[in-house]
C-alpha positions as CSV (number, residue, x, y, z in Angstrom):
1,M,8.9,43.2,-31.1
2,R,5.6,41.4,-30.8
3,A,5.5,37.8,-29.5
4,G,4.3,36.4,-32.8
5,E,7.2,38.2,-34.6
6,A,9.7,36.8,-32.1
7,F,8.3,33.3,-32.5
8,R,8.5,33.6,-36.3
9,V,12.1,34.8,-36.2
10,A,13.1,32.0,-33.8
11,V,11.5,29.4,-36.2
12,D,13.3,30.9,-39.2
13,S,16.6,30.7,-37.4
14,L,16.1,27.0,-36.4
15,R,15.0,26.1,-40.0
16,A,18.1,27.8,-41.4
17,N,20.3,25.4,-39.3
18,R,18.2,22.2,-39.6
19,L,21.1,19.7,-39.0
20,R,22.4,21.5,-35.9
21,S,18.9,21.9,-34.5
22,V,18.2,18.2,-35.0
23,L,21.5,17.2,-33.3
24,T,20.8,19.6,-30.4
25,M,17.3,18.1,-29.9
26,L,18.7,14.6,-30.0
27,G,19.9,14.7,-26.3
28,V,16.5,16.0,-25.2
29,I,14.7,13.3,-27.3
30,I,16.8,10.5,-25.8
31,G,16.4,11.8,-22.2
32,V,12.6,12.2,-22.5
33,A,12.1,8.8,-24.1
34,A,14.3,7.2,-21.4
35,V,12.2,8.8,-18.7
36,V,8.9,7.5,-20.3
37,V,10.2,4.0,-20.9
38,L,11.8,3.5,-17.5
39,V,8.8,4.8,-15.6
40,A,6.6,2.5,-17.7
41,I,8.8,-0.5,-16.9
42,G,8.6,0.4,-13.2
43,S,4.9,0.9,-13.2
44,G,4.4,-2.3,-15.2
45,A,6.4,-4.2,-12.7
46,K,4.2,-2.8,-9.9
47,R,1.0,-3.7,-11.7
48,E,2.2,-7.2,-12.3
49,V,3.0,-7.8,-8.7
50,E,-0.3,-6.4,-7.6
51,T,-2.2,-8.7,-10.0
52,Q,-0.2,-11.7,-8.8
53,V,-0.9,-10.9,-5.2
54,Q,-4.6,-10.3,-5.8
55,G,-4.7,-13.5,-7.8
56,L,-3.9,-15.6,-4.7
57,G,-7.5,-15.1,-3.5
58,S,-9.6,-12.4,-1.8
59,N,-9.4,-11.4,1.9
60,L,-6.4,-13.7,2.4
61,I,-4.4,-13.9,5.6
62,L,-1.1,-15.9,5.6
63,V,0.0,-17.2,9.0
64,V,3.7,-18.1,9.2
65,P,6.2,-18.7,12.0
66,G,8.5,-15.9,13.1
67,K,8.6,-12.3,12.0
68,A,7.6,-12.0,8.3
69,R,10.2,-9.6,6.8
70,F,11.3,-9.2,3.2
71,G,14.9,-10.6,2.9
72,S,14.9,-12.4,6.2
73,A,15.4,-16.2,6.4
74,P,12.2,-18.2,7.2
75,S,11.9,-19.5,10.7
76,V,11.6,-23.1,11.6
77,S,7.9,-24.0,11.7
78,R,6.2,-25.5,14.8
79,L,2.9,-25.4,13.1
80,T,1.0,-28.7,12.8
81,L,-2.1,-29.9,11.1
82,E,-3.8,-29.7,14.5
83,D,-3.5,-26.0,14.4
84,T,-5.9,-25.8,11.5
85,R,-8.6,-27.0,13.8
86,E,-8.0,-24.2,16.3
87,L,-8.0,-21.6,13.5
88,T,-11.1,-23.1,12.1
89,R,-12.8,-22.6,15.5
90,I,-11.8,-18.9,15.4
91,V,-12.9,-18.3,11.9
92,G,-16.1,-20.4,12.2
93,N,-15.8,-21.8,8.7
94,P,-14.1,-25.2,8.1
95,D,-13.6,-24.3,4.3
96,A,-11.8,-21.1,5.1
97,V,-8.5,-22.5,6.5
98,A,-5.8,-24.3,4.5
99,A,-2.4,-25.8,5.5
100,T,0.6,-26.4,3.2
101,V,4.0,-28.1,3.3
102,A,6.2,-28.0,0.2
103,S,9.3,-29.7,-1.2
104,G,11.0,-29.8,-4.5
105,E,10.7,-33.3,-6.0
106,T,11.2,-35.1,-9.3
107,L,8.0,-36.5,-10.9
108,R,8.2,-39.4,-13.4
109,A,5.7,-40.9,-15.8
110,G,7.2,-43.6,-18.0
111,Q,10.3,-42.2,-19.7
112,R,9.4,-38.6,-18.9
113,E,10.3,-36.7,-15.8
114,F,9.8,-33.2,-14.4
115,F,11.2,-31.4,-11.3
116,G,8.8,-29.2,-9.6
117,T,7.3,-28.2,-6.3
118,V,5.1,-30.7,-4.6
119,N,2.7,-29.2,-2.1
120,G,1.1,-31.2,0.7
121,V,-2.3,-29.5,1.1
122,T,-5.6,-29.8,2.7
123,D,-8.8,-30.2,0.8
124,T,-9.7,-26.5,1.3
125,V,-7.0,-25.1,-0.9
126,P,-9.4,-24.4,-3.9
127,Q,-11.7,-22.3,-1.7
128,V,-9.0,-20.4,0.0
129,F,-6.6,-19.8,-2.8
130,D,-9.0,-19.8,-5.7
131,R,-7.5,-22.8,-7.5
132,P,-10.2,-24.4,-9.7
133,V,-9.8,-27.9,-11.3
134,A,-9.8,-28.1,-15.1
135,R,-10.2,-31.9,-15.3
136,G,-11.0,-34.6,-12.8
137,R,-11.5,-33.7,-9.1
138,Y,-9.6,-32.1,-6.3
139,L,-8.5,-33.8,-3.0
140,T,-11.1,-34.6,-0.4
141,A,-11.1,-34.6,3.4
142,A,-11.1,-38.4,3.2
143,D,-7.9,-38.3,1.0
144,V,-6.2,-36.3,3.7
145,A,-7.5,-38.4,6.6
146,T,-6.5,-41.7,5.1
147,R,-3.1,-40.6,3.6
148,R,-4.1,-41.7,0.1
149,R,-1.5,-41.6,-2.6
150,V,-3.4,-39.4,-5.0
151,A,-2.2,-36.3,-6.9
152,V,-3.5,-33.2,-8.6
153,L,-1.1,-31.9,-11.3
154,G,-0.6,-28.3,-12.4
155,S,-1.3,-27.7,-16.1
156,V,2.4,-27.4,-17.0
157,V,3.2,-30.7,-15.1
158,A,0.4,-32.5,-16.8
159,Q,1.5,-31.2,-20.3
160,R,5.2,-32.2,-19.7
161,L,4.4,-35.7,-18.3
162,F,1.4,-36.6,-20.4
163,P,1.6,-34.4,-23.6
164,D,-0.7,-36.5,-25.8
165,E,-3.1,-38.0,-23.3
166,D,-5.5,-37.3,-20.4
167,P,-3.5,-37.7,-17.2
168,V,-6.5,-38.4,-15.1
169,G,-6.4,-42.0,-13.8
170,R,-2.7,-42.5,-14.9
171,Q,0.2,-43.3,-12.5
172,V,3.0,-40.8,-11.6
173,S,6.0,-41.4,-9.4
174,I,6.9,-38.8,-6.8
175,A,10.3,-39.3,-5.1
176,G,10.1,-42.9,-6.0
177,V,6.5,-43.4,-4.6
178,R,3.6,-44.1,-7.0
179,F,0.6,-41.8,-7.0
180,R,-2.6,-41.9,-9.0
181,V,-3.5,-38.7,-10.8
182,I,-7.1,-37.7,-10.0
183,G,-7.2,-34.2,-11.5
184,V,-5.5,-31.3,-13.3
185,L,-5.6,-27.8,-12.0
186,A,-6.8,-24.9,-14.2
187,E,-4.0,-22.7,-15.7
188,K,-3.1,-19.9,-13.2
189,G,0.1,-18.3,-14.5
190,T,2.9,-17.0,-12.3
191,A,3.1,-15.5,-8.8
192,F,6.2,-13.5,-7.9
193,G,8.1,-14.8,-11.0
194,V,7.4,-18.4,-10.2
195,S,4.9,-20.5,-12.3
196,V,2.2,-22.0,-10.0
197,D,1.2,-24.2,-12.9
198,E,4.4,-26.2,-12.2
199,D,3.0,-27.3,-8.7
200,T,1.7,-30.7,-7.8
201,H,-0.8,-31.1,-5.0
202,I,-1.0,-34.2,-2.8
203,P,-2.8,-34.8,0.6
204,L,-0.9,-33.0,3.5
205,T,-0.6,-36.2,5.6
206,T,0.8,-38.1,2.7
207,A,3.3,-35.3,2.0
208,Q,4.4,-35.3,5.7
209,R,5.2,-39.1,5.5
210,L,6.8,-38.7,2.1
211,F,9.1,-35.8,3.2
212,G,9.7,-37.2,6.7
213,V,8.2,-34.2,8.7
214,D,5.3,-33.6,10.9
215,R,5.1,-29.8,10.5
216,V,3.2,-27.5,8.1
217,D,5.0,-24.6,6.5
218,A,2.1,-22.1,6.6
219,L,-1.6,-21.7,7.3
220,A,-3.8,-19.7,5.1
221,V,-7.1,-18.1,6.2
222,K,-9.8,-16.6,4.1
223,A,-11.5,-13.8,6.1
224,P,-15.3,-13.6,5.6
225,S,-15.1,-9.9,4.7
226,T,-12.5,-7.1,4.3
227,E,-13.7,-5.3,7.4
228,S,-13.0,-8.4,9.6
229,I,-9.4,-8.9,8.5
230,E,-7.7,-6.8,11.1
231,E,-9.7,-8.3,14.0
232,L,-9.2,-11.8,12.7
233,Q,-5.4,-11.2,12.3
234,A,-5.1,-10.4,16.1
235,S,-7.3,-13.4,17.1
236,L,-5.2,-15.8,15.1
237,I,-1.9,-14.6,16.4
238,D,-3.2,-14.6,20.0
239,A,-4.5,-18.2,19.7
240,L,-1.1,-19.5,18.3
241,K,0.9,-17.6,20.9
242,A,-1.3,-19.1,23.7
243,K,-0.5,-22.6,22.3
244,Y,3.2,-22.0,21.8
245,P,4.4,-19.6,24.6
246,G,7.5,-17.6,23.7
247,E,7.1,-18.3,19.9
248,E,6.6,-15.5,17.4
249,F,4.0,-15.7,14.6
250,S,3.0,-13.3,11.8
251,A,-0.3,-12.9,10.1
252,V,0.3,-11.1,6.8
253,T,-2.5,-9.8,4.6
254,Q,-2.5,-9.0,0.9
255,T,-2.8,-5.3,1.6
256,Q,0.4,-5.5,3.7
257,I,2.2,-7.4,1.0
258,L,1.1,-4.9,-1.7
259,G,2.1,-2.0,0.6
260,T,5.6,-3.3,1.2
261,I,6.2,-4.3,-2.4
262,G,4.6,-1.0,-3.7
263,R,7.0,1.1,-1.6
264,I,10.0,-0.9,-3.0
265,L,8.8,-0.7,-6.5
266,G,7.9,3.0,-6.1
267,M,11.5,3.8,-5.0
268,L,12.9,1.7,-7.9
269,T,10.8,3.6,-10.4
270,G,11.9,6.9,-8.8
271,V,15.6,5.9,-9.2
272,L,15.0,4.7,-12.8
273,A,13.4,8.1,-13.6
274,A,16.3,10.0,-11.9
275,I,18.8,8.0,-13.9
276,A,16.9,8.9,-17.1
277,G,16.7,12.5,-16.0
278,I,20.5,12.7,-16.0
279,S,20.5,12.2,-19.8
280,L,17.8,14.9,-20.0
281,L,20.1,17.2,-18.0
282,V,23.0,16.4,-20.4
283,G,20.7,17.3,-23.3
284,G,20.0,20.6,-21.7
285,V,23.7,21.4,-21.3
286,G,24.0,20.6,-25.1
287,V,21.2,23.1,-25.8
288,S,23.0,25.8,-23.8
289,N,26.3,25.1,-25.5
290,I,24.7,25.3,-29.0
291,M,22.8,28.5,-28.2
292,L,26.1,30.1,-27.0
293,V,27.7,29.1,-30.3
294,S,24.7,30.6,-32.1
295,V,25.0,33.9,-30.2
296,R,28.6,34.2,-31.2
297,E,27.9,33.4,-34.9
298,R,25.0,35.9,-35.0
299,T,26.7,38.8,-33.3
300,R,26.4,41.1,-36.3
301,E,22.8,40.1,-36.7
302,I,22.1,41.0,-33.1
303,G,23.9,44.3,-33.5
304,L,22.0,45.2,-36.6
305,R,18.6,44.4,-34.9
306,K,19.6,46.6,-32.0
307,A,20.6,49.4,-34.3
308,L,17.2,49.2,-36.0
309,G,15.5,49.7,-32.6
310,A,15.2,46.2,-31.1
311,R,15.1,46.4,-27.3
312,Q,17.1,44.2,-24.9
313,R,14.0,42.2,-24.0
314,D,13.3,41.6,-27.7
315,I,16.6,39.9,-28.2
316,L,16.3,38.0,-25.0
317,A,12.8,36.7,-26.0
318,Q,14.0,35.7,-29.4
319,F,16.9,33.4,-28.2
320,L,14.9,32.2,-25.2
321,I,12.1,31.1,-27.6
322,E,14.7,29.3,-29.7
323,A,16.0,27.3,-26.8
324,V,12.5,26.4,-25.6
325,L,11.4,25.4,-29.1
326,L,14.3,23.0,-29.3
327,T,13.5,21.3,-26.0
328,T,9.7,21.2,-26.4
329,I,9.9,19.8,-30.0
330,G,12.5,17.3,-28.8
331,G,10.2,16.5,-25.8
332,V,7.2,15.8,-28.0
333,I,9.3,13.5,-30.2
334,G,10.8,11.9,-27.2
335,I,7.4,11.2,-25.7
336,G,6.3,9.5,-29.0
337,L,9.4,7.5,-29.1
338,G,9.2,6.5,-25.4
339,V,5.5,5.5,-25.7
340,G,6.3,3.4,-28.9
341,V,9.2,1.7,-27.2
342,S,7.1,0.9,-24.1
343,L,4.3,-0.6,-26.2
344,L,6.9,-2.6,-28.2
345,L,8.4,-4.0,-25.0
346,E,5.0,-5.0,-23.7
347,W,4.2,-6.7,-27.1
348,V,7.5,-8.6,-28.0
349,S,9.1,-9.3,-24.5
350,P,8.2,-10.5,-21.0
351,V,9.1,-7.1,-19.6
352,P,5.9,-5.6,-18.1
353,S,5.2,-2.0,-19.2
354,L,2.5,0.4,-18.1
355,I,2.3,4.0,-19.5
356,T,1.0,6.2,-16.8
357,W,-0.7,9.4,-17.6
358,W,1.7,11.5,-15.6
359,S,5.1,10.3,-17.0
360,P,4.7,11.9,-20.5
361,L,3.4,15.1,-18.9
362,L,6.3,15.2,-16.4
363,A,8.8,14.5,-19.2
364,F,7.3,17.3,-21.4
365,G,7.2,19.7,-18.5
366,V,10.8,19.0,-17.6
367,S,12.0,19.3,-21.1
368,A,10.3,22.7,-21.4
369,A,11.9,23.8,-18.1
370,V,15.3,22.6,-19.4
371,G,14.8,24.9,-22.4
372,V,14.1,27.9,-20.1
373,F,16.8,27.1,-17.6
374,F,19.6,26.4,-20.1
375,G,18.4,29.1,-22.6
376,V,18.6,32.0,-20.2
377,V,22.3,32.4,-20.1
378,P,22.8,32.5,-23.9
379,A,19.7,34.8,-24.3
380,R,21.0,37.2,-21.6
381,R,24.4,37.3,-23.2
382,A,22.8,38.0,-26.7
383,S,20.6,40.8,-25.2
384,R,23.4,42.5,-23.4
385,L,25.7,42.9,-26.5
386,D,26.6,46.5,-27.3
387,P,25.2,47.2,-30.8
388,V,28.3,49.2,-31.9
389,V,30.7,46.5,-30.8
390,A,28.5,43.8,-32.4
391,L,28.4,45.6,-35.8
392,R,32.2,45.9,-35.8
393,T,32.5,42.1,-35.2
394,E,33.9,40.2,-38.2
């Protein structure tokens, strides 16, 4: 039997049992769609994190006390505002070093109130972290030096406290202390699931007095170029260790953050794909089961074909083509369904979704392989039937 004839016979057989064919393909459709959707969600989460990390600024080095490890508790900081001067000397650019100290506080303006993060910062934050001002002005070195009670609001804070008016020049109370609003930050979005537009910036020295501390939580350095980051990392750590003998410090770059998070999310995407692959495996078992039933039902047909001269390999090819057709057609439908669901998730929900070029190809390849793998046993059983015994079967 020629390949074209075998294909035609297989298609006719599937069309003769349309309902059973559709139900058989259903497991493969669901499995393939699940693989595409879950891989898209994992890839979308990875893209979202990469975008947020890169949005912090370019060539950024974060200097924190202790060993920076994901999941570990933060170390008590011994860093002070004086350390910014030492790091500035190493970098050689006074606008490339920023210091921060943060606390959650309640802000009030008239009858309205808002609980958010209040960051005590230096005047260099816009240059280091790429935080432009939408209205008014940002903090100056004089504000920090003289401990002025002035504040720059995030866009969400400004909207909540002053929904119908310009907040610049108005008064806002932070932890019971009055501050004058001098600016509003441009909208930035979220970073690691937290909205940075809900932050309020006040001078670092003012924040230290307000919070009752003399430390800074972290220092941020903007390297002059990508090539200088590694050398600058080592210099920063050496300078701090020389000042604080026996203390540990970490200088973390965006590349290191992305690498660690990328590995975690890559493993998560693999696990999600493996879970979805289980349903694809179950669909393959269903294909094998239905094909075995089909062989039993068509025993006389097989016997008649053999009696008319069909060879063992002709029967094998016919049933194998049927199994592969079931899984490949189901795979194509599943890919379309998976892509559609992924796009719908991206459109109507906050769940990030990114369709990678390899996930539909992988799902289709696996579905075809499932058809071959689970179709071999029924096809071999059909091809080995004795024609005389098959013709006598009722």
